[in-house]
DRENDO-1510 file (C-alpha; in Angstrom, 1 decimal, always signed):
<recs>
REC; n; res; u; v; w
REC; 1; MET; +114.7; +93.9; +103.7 .
REC; 2; GLU; +115.8; +90.8; +101.9 .
REC; 3; SER; +117.7; +92.4; +99.0 .
REC; 4; ALA; +121.3; +93.4; +99.0 .
REC; 5; VAL; +122.0; +96.9; +100.2 .
REC; 6; LYS; +124.0; +99.1; +97.9 .
REC; 7; PHE; +123.5; +102.5; +99.4 .
REC; 8; ARG; +122.4; +104.3; +102.6 .
REC; 9; GLY; +119.6; +106.8; +101.9 .
REC; 10; SER; +121.2; +109.8; +103.6 .
REC; 11; TRP; +124.5; +109.4; +101.5 .
REC; 12; LEU; +123.0; +109.1; +98.1 .
REC; 13; SER; +124.3; +111.2; +95.2 .
REC; 14; LEU; +121.9; +112.1; +92.5 .
REC; 15; ASP; +123.6; +109.6; +90.1 .
REC; 16; GLU; +123.2; +106.8; +92.7 .
REC; 17; ALA; +119.6; +107.7; +93.2 .
REC; 18; ARG; +119.0; +107.5; +89.4 .
REC; 19; ALA; +120.7; +104.1; +89.4 .
REC; 20; ALA; +118.4; +102.9; +92.1 .
REC; 21; PHE; +115.4; +104.2; +90.3 .
REC; 22; SER; +116.3; +102.5; +87.0 .
REC; 23; GLU; +117.9; +99.3; +88.3 .
REC; 24; GLY; +115.8; +98.3; +91.3 .
REC; 25; THR; +113.3; +95.5; +90.9 .
REC; 26; GLY; +111.3; +95.8; +94.1 .
REC; 27; ARG; +112.9; +92.8; +95.6 .
REC; 28; GLY; +112.4; +92.6; +99.4 .
REC; 29; VAL; +109.8; +95.3; +99.4 .
REC; 30; ARG; +106.2; +94.6; +100.6 .
REC; 31; ILE; +103.4; +96.7; +99.1 .
REC; 32; ALA; +99.9; +96.6; +100.6 .
REC; 33; VAL; +97.2; +97.1; +98.0 .
REC; 34; LEU; +94.2; +98.6; +99.9 .
REC; 35; ASP; +91.6; +98.2; +97.3 .
REC; 36; SER; +88.8; +96.0; +96.0 .
REC; 37; GLY; +90.8; +92.8; +96.1 .
REC; 38; ILE; +93.1; +91.1; +93.5 .
REC; 39; GLU; +92.1; +88.5; +91.0 .
REC; 40; VAL; +95.1; +86.2; +91.3 .
REC; 41; ASN; +94.2; +83.9; +88.4 .
REC; 42; HIS; +94.2; +86.7; +85.9 .
REC; 43; PRO; +96.3; +85.9; +82.8 .
REC; 44; ARG; +98.3; +89.1; +83.2 .
REC; 45; LEU; +99.2; +88.2; +86.8 .
REC; 46; GLN; +100.6; +84.8; +86.1 .
REC; 47; GLY; +102.9; +83.7; +88.9 .
REC; 48; LEU; +101.6; +86.1; +91.4 .
REC; 49; ARG; +101.5; +84.8; +94.9 .
REC; 50; LEU; +100.0; +87.2; +97.3 .
REC; 51; ALA; +101.9; +87.8; +100.6 .
REC; 52; ASP; +98.5; +88.3; +102.3 .
REC; 53; ASP; +94.8; +88.2; +101.1 .
REC; 54; TRP; +92.4; +89.7; +103.6 .
REC; 55; TYR; +89.1; +91.5; +103.5 .
REC; 56; ILE; +87.4; +93.6; +106.2 .
REC; 57; VAL; +83.9; +92.9; +107.2 .
REC; 58; SER; +81.6; +94.7; +109.7 .
REC; 59; SER; +79.9; +92.5; +112.2 .
REC; 60; GLU; +77.3; +93.6; +114.7 .
REC; 61; VAL; +79.8; +94.7; +117.3 .
REC; 62; LYS; +83.2; +95.0; +115.6 .
REC; 63; LEU; +85.2; +94.9; +112.4 .
REC; 64; GLU; +86.9; +91.7; +111.4 .
REC; 65; ALA; +89.6; +90.7; +109.0 .
REC; 66; LYS; +88.8; +87.5; +107.1 .
REC; 67; SER; +90.8; +85.4; +104.7 .
REC; 68; GLY; +90.3; +86.3; +101.1 .
REC; 69; ASP; +89.9; +83.9; +98.1 .
REC; 70; GLY; +91.9; +85.6; +95.4 .
REC; 71; THR; +89.0; +87.5; +93.9 .
REC; 72; ASP; +88.3; +91.2; +93.1 .
REC; 73; VAL; +84.7; +92.5; +93.6 .
REC; 74; PHE; +85.2; +95.4; +91.1 .
REC; 75; GLY; +88.4; +95.1; +89.1 .
REC; 76; HIS; +90.1; +98.2; +90.5 .
REC; 77; GLY; +92.6; +96.3; +92.7 .
REC; 78; THR; +93.5; +93.9; +90.0 .
REC; 79; ALA; +94.5; +96.8; +87.8 .
REC; 80; VAL; +96.6; +98.3; +90.6 .
REC; 81; ALA; +98.4; +95.0; +91.1 .
REC; 82; ASP; +99.1; +94.6; +87.4 .
REC; 83; ILE; +100.6; +98.1; +87.1 .
REC; 84; ILE; +102.8; +97.5; +90.2 .
REC; 85; ARG; +104.1; +94.2; +88.8 .
REC; 86; GLN; +104.9; +95.7; +85.4 .
REC; 87; ILE; +107.3; +98.1; +87.0 .
REC; 88; ALA; +108.6; +96.3; +90.2 .
REC; 89; PRO; +108.1; +92.7; +89.3 .
REC; 90; GLU; +109.9; +91.3; +92.4 .
REC; 91; ALA; +108.0; +93.4; +95.0 .
REC; 92; LYS; +105.8; +91.3; +97.3 .
REC; 93; ILE; +102.1; +92.3; +97.1 .
REC; 94; GLY; +99.5; +91.9; +99.7 .
REC; 95; SER; +95.7; +92.4; +99.1 .
REC; 96; PHE; +93.6; +94.1; +101.8 .
REC; 97; ARG; +90.1; +94.5; +100.5 .
REC; 98; VAL; +88.6; +97.6; +101.9 .
REC; 99; LEU; +86.5; +98.8; +98.9 .
REC; 100; GLY; +83.2; +97.3; +97.9 .
REC; 101; GLU; +81.4; +96.3; +94.7 .
REC; 102; GLN; +80.8; +100.0; +93.8 .
REC; 103; LEU; +84.2; +101.1; +95.1 .
REC; 104; ASN; +82.4; +102.4; +98.2 .
REC; 105; SER; +83.7; +102.0; +101.7 .
REC; 106; ARG; +83.7; +103.3; +105.3 .
REC; 107; THR; +86.5; +105.2; +107.0 .
REC; 108; ALA; +86.5; +102.6; +109.8 .
REC; 109; ILE; +86.9; +99.7; +107.3 .
REC; 110; ILE; +89.8; +101.5; +105.6 .
REC; 111; ARG; +91.4; +102.1; +109.0 .
REC; 112; GLU; +91.2; +98.4; +109.9 .
REC; 113; GLY; +92.7; +97.4; +106.6 .
REC; 114; VAL; +95.6; +99.7; +107.2 .
REC; 115; ARG; +95.9; +98.3; +110.7 .
REC; 116; GLN; +96.3; +94.8; +109.3 .
REC; 117; ALA; +98.9; +96.0; +106.8 .
REC; 118; ILE; +100.9; +97.9; +109.4 .
REC; 119; ASP; +100.9; +94.9; +111.8 .
REC; 120; ARG; +102.1; +92.6; +109.0 .
REC; 121; GLY; +105.2; +94.8; +108.2 .
REC; 122; TYR; +104.4; +96.3; +104.8 .
REC; 123; HIS; +106.8; +99.0; +103.6 .
REC; 124; ILE; +104.4; +100.8; +101.2 .
REC; 125; LEU; +100.7; +101.3; +101.5 .
REC; 126; ASN; +99.1; +101.9; +98.0 .
REC; 127; CYS; +95.9; +103.9; +98.6 .
REC; 128; SER; +94.2; +104.5; +95.3 .
REC; 129; PHE; +91.2; +106.1; +96.9 .
REC; 130; GLY; +90.3; +109.3; +98.8 .
REC; 131; CYS; +87.8; +110.5; +101.4 .
REC; 132; GLY; +86.6; +114.1; +101.3 .
REC; 133; VAL; +84.5; +114.0; +104.5 .
REC; 134; LYS; +86.1; +116.8; +106.7 .
REC; 135; GLU; +84.7; +115.3; +109.9 .
REC; 136; HIS; +86.8; +112.2; +109.2 .
REC; 137; VAL; +90.2; +113.9; +108.8 .
REC; 138; LEU; +91.4; +113.0; +112.3 .
REC; 139; GLN; +90.6; +109.4; +111.8 .
REC; 140; TYR; +92.9; +109.4; +108.8 .
REC; 141; LYS; +95.6; +111.5; +110.6 .
REC; 142; ASP; +95.8; +108.8; +113.3 .
REC; 143; TRP; +97.1; +106.1; +111.0 .
REC; 144; ILE; +99.0; +108.3; +108.7 .
REC; 145; ASP; +101.0; +109.6; +111.6 .
REC; 146; GLU; +101.5; +106.1; +112.9 .
REC; 147; ALA; +102.8; +105.0; +109.5 .
REC; 148; TYR; +105.2; +108.0; +109.4 .
REC; 149; LEU; +106.6; +107.2; +112.8 .
REC; 150; LYS; +107.1; +103.6; +111.9 .
REC; 151; GLY; +108.9; +104.5; +108.6 .
REC; 152; ILE; +106.0; +103.2; +106.4 .
REC; 153; HIS; +105.5; +104.9; +103.1 .
REC; 154; ILE; +102.0; +105.9; +101.9 .
REC; 155; VAL; +101.3; +106.6; +98.2 .
REC; 156; ALA; +97.8; +107.9; +97.6 .
REC; 157; ALA; +95.6; +109.1; +94.7 .
REC; 158; CYS; +94.0; +112.5; +94.4 .
REC; 159; ASN; +90.5; +113.7; +93.3 .
REC; 160; ASN; +89.8; +112.9; +89.6 .
REC; 161; ILE; +87.4; +115.8; +89.1 .
REC; 162; ASP; +89.6; +118.6; +90.6 .
REC; 163; PHE; +93.0; +117.7; +92.0 .
REC; 164; THR; +92.8; +120.7; +94.4 .
REC; 165; ILE; +89.8; +119.3; +96.3 .
REC; 166; PRO; +91.2; +118.0; +99.7 .
REC; 167; GLU; +90.9; +114.3; +100.1 .
REC; 168; TRP; +92.5; +111.9; +102.6 .
REC; 169; PRO; +95.0; +110.3; +102.9 .
REC; 170; GLY; +96.4; +112.3; +100.1 .
REC; 171; TYR; +96.2; +115.8; +101.7 .
REC; 172; PHE; +98.9; +115.2; +104.3 .
REC; 173; PRO; +102.5; +116.3; +103.7 .
REC; 174; THR; +104.0; +113.0; +104.8 .
REC; 175; VAL; +102.1; +111.2; +102.0 .
REC; 176; ILE; +103.3; +110.9; +98.4 .
REC; 177; THR; +100.2; +112.0; +96.5 .
REC; 178; VAL; +99.8; +111.4; +92.8 .
REC; 179; ASN; +97.8; +112.8; +89.9 .
REC; 180; MET; +97.4; +111.3; +86.5 .
REC; 181; ALA; +99.5; +112.6; +83.6 .
REC; 182; LYS; +98.2; +112.6; +80.0 .
REC; 183; GLY; +100.7; +111.3; +77.5 .
REC; 184; GLY; +103.5; +111.1; +80.0 .
REC; 185; ALA; +106.1; +108.3; +79.5 .
REC; 186; GLY; +105.3; +105.2; +81.5 .
REC; 187; ASP; +108.7; +105.1; +83.2 .
REC; 188; ARG; +108.7; +108.8; +84.2 .
REC; 189; LEU; +107.8; +110.6; +87.3 .
REC; 190; TYR; +106.8; +114.2; +87.3 .
REC; 191; TYR; +106.9; +116.9; +90.1 .
REC; 192; ARG; +104.6; +119.8; +90.5 .
REC; 193; PRO; +105.2; +122.1; +93.5 .
REC; 194; GLY; +102.6; +124.4; +95.1 .
REC; 195; ASN; +100.0; +121.8; +96.1 .
REC; 196; LEU; +99.8; +118.8; +98.3 .
REC; 197; VAL; +99.3; +116.8; +95.2 .
REC; 198; GLU; +103.0; +117.1; +94.2 .
REC; 199; PHE; +103.6; +114.2; +91.8 .
REC; 200; ALA; +102.1; +112.9; +88.6 .
REC; 201; ALA; +102.7; +109.8; +86.5 .
REC; 202; CYS; +101.1; +108.1; +83.5 .
REC; 203; GLY; +97.4; +107.5; +84.3 .
REC; 204; VAL; +95.4; +108.3; +81.2 .
REC; 205; ASN; +94.4; +105.5; +78.8 .
REC; 206; VAL; +96.4; +102.8; +80.6 .
REC; 207; SER; +96.0; +99.2; +79.6 .
REC; 208; ALA; +95.5; +97.1; +82.8 .
REC; 209; ALA; +94.1; +93.8; +84.0 .
REC; 210; TRP; +90.5; +93.8; +85.3 .
REC; 211; ARG; +88.2; +91.4; +87.0 .
REC; 212; ASN; +86.8; +88.3; +85.2 .
REC; 213; ARG; +90.1; +87.9; +83.3 .
REC; 214; GLU; +89.4; +91.1; +81.3 .
REC; 215; THR; +91.8; +93.8; +80.2 .
REC; 216; ARG; +90.6; +97.4; +80.1 .
REC; 217; GLU; +91.9; +100.8; +79.2 .
REC; 218; VAL; +91.7; +102.8; +82.4 .
REC; 219; THR; +92.1; +106.5; +83.3 .
REC; 220; GLY; +92.5; +108.1; +86.7 .
REC; 221; SER; +94.9; +109.0; +89.5 .
REC; 222; SER; +94.1; +105.6; +90.9 .
REC; 223; PHE; +96.2; +104.1; +88.2 .
REC; 224; ALA; +99.1; +106.6; +88.4 .
REC; 225; THR; +99.4; +105.9; +92.1 .
REC; 226; PRO; +100.6; +102.2; +91.8 .
REC; 227; ARG; +103.1; +103.4; +89.2 .
REC; 228; VAL; +104.6; +105.7; +91.7 .
REC; 229; ALA; +104.4; +103.1; +94.5 .
REC; 230; ALA; +106.3; +100.7; +92.2 .
REC; 231; PHE; +108.9; +103.4; +91.4 .
REC; 232; LEU; +109.4; +103.8; +95.2 .
REC; 233; ALA; +109.7; +100.0; +95.6 .
REC; 234; LYS; +112.4; +100.0; +93.0 .
REC; 235; VAL; +114.4; +102.6; +95.0 .
REC; 236; LEU; +113.7; +100.9; +98.4 .
REC; 237; SER; +115.0; +97.6; +97.0 .
REC; 238; VAL; +118.4; +99.2; +96.5 .
REC; 239; VAL; +118.5; +101.9; +99.1 .
REC; 240; ASP; +118.5; +100.9; +102.8 .
REC; 241; GLY; +116.6; +102.7; +105.5 .
REC; 242; LEU; +114.8; +105.5; +103.7 .
REC; 243; HIS; +112.5; +107.4; +106.0 .
REC; 244; PRO; +109.2; +108.6; +104.3 .
REC; 245; LEU; +110.4; +112.2; +104.1 .
REC; 246; GLU; +113.8; +111.2; +102.8 .
REC; 247; ALA; +112.0; +109.1; +100.2 .
REC; 248; LYS; +109.7; +112.0; +99.2 .
REC; 249; THR; +112.7; +114.3; +98.9 .
REC; 250; LEU; +114.5; +111.8; +96.8 .
REC; 251; MET; +111.5; +111.3; +94.5 .
REC; 252; ILE; +111.4; +115.0; +94.0 .
REC; 253; ARG; +115.1; +115.0; +92.9 .
REC; 254; LEU; +114.4; +112.1; +90.5 .
REC; 255; ALA; +111.3; +113.6; +88.9 .
REC; 256; ASP; +110.9; +115.6; +85.7 .
REC; 257; LYS; +109.3; +119.0; +85.8 .
REC; 258; TRP; +105.5; +119.0; +85.3 .
REC; 259; THR; +104.5; +120.6; +82.1 .
REC; 260; GLN; +101.2; +121.7; +80.6 .
REC; 261; GLU; +101.6; +119.1; +77.9 .
REC; 262; ILE; +100.8; +116.3; +80.3 .
REC; 263; ARG; +97.9; +118.1; +82.0 .
REC; 264; ALA; +95.0; +115.8; +82.7 .
REC; 265; SER; +91.3; +116.7; +82.8 .
REC; 266; ASN; +91.3; +117.4; +86.6 .
REC; 267; VAL; +93.8; +120.3; +86.2 .
REC; 268; ALA; +92.4; +123.7; +85.2 .
REC; 269; CYS; +93.8; +125.1; +82.0 .
REC; 270; SER; +95.2; +128.2; +83.9 .
REC; 271; ASP; +97.2; +126.0; +86.4 .
</recs>
């Protein structure tokens, strides 16, 4: 990474970890936003220069990565980028458009977008989506395992109707999977054991950039996920060489305990 190294991950005290969490800016960390594109001329993204801008298309015989034009076909990716920049302003963001105009996609397209991001050396993959097709689980496992072995961090969203419904990439233990918190402070991370969706962050009624230079109030785990990706980027910009499982353990140590007061609509009252 380009930033100055203050700590080695394995030697961190809790106080040092908290300092990294609060003081990091994301400098030297590359975040791949696998989404619907990013509208680079949005007023809330002034000064943003994408490290990469690609979109994946399906030809008759194969998938191809083509150069993007700084647009977003839905608005979702622009919101994600806005949230990341608010928290980790010096992180480098790359746009890999794998979601379509209705936020639809194919597992093969997502896989190719991930392949492009991995090959270009990104540290964090922000995956504000989920696939619940059981027959596709091994196709997700393939690149999730590769990212893990290469030290690449995956931060993913969960199901917005019921967070206990398995979806991928979120339902893998090497992934940092995030739910939305209602009323939680924007600079706080919450931990909830007992499910593969272990983390939560502010994701209800969030003001964020949208396509066509709009600003919207958005709700969903999709918008809590980039918050946690940005938190992680802050830590990685200060702490050198954190393996994905080390990072996940560190985030658990830094998180506040989940409480019923921040329960979102996709969590049953009895949970």
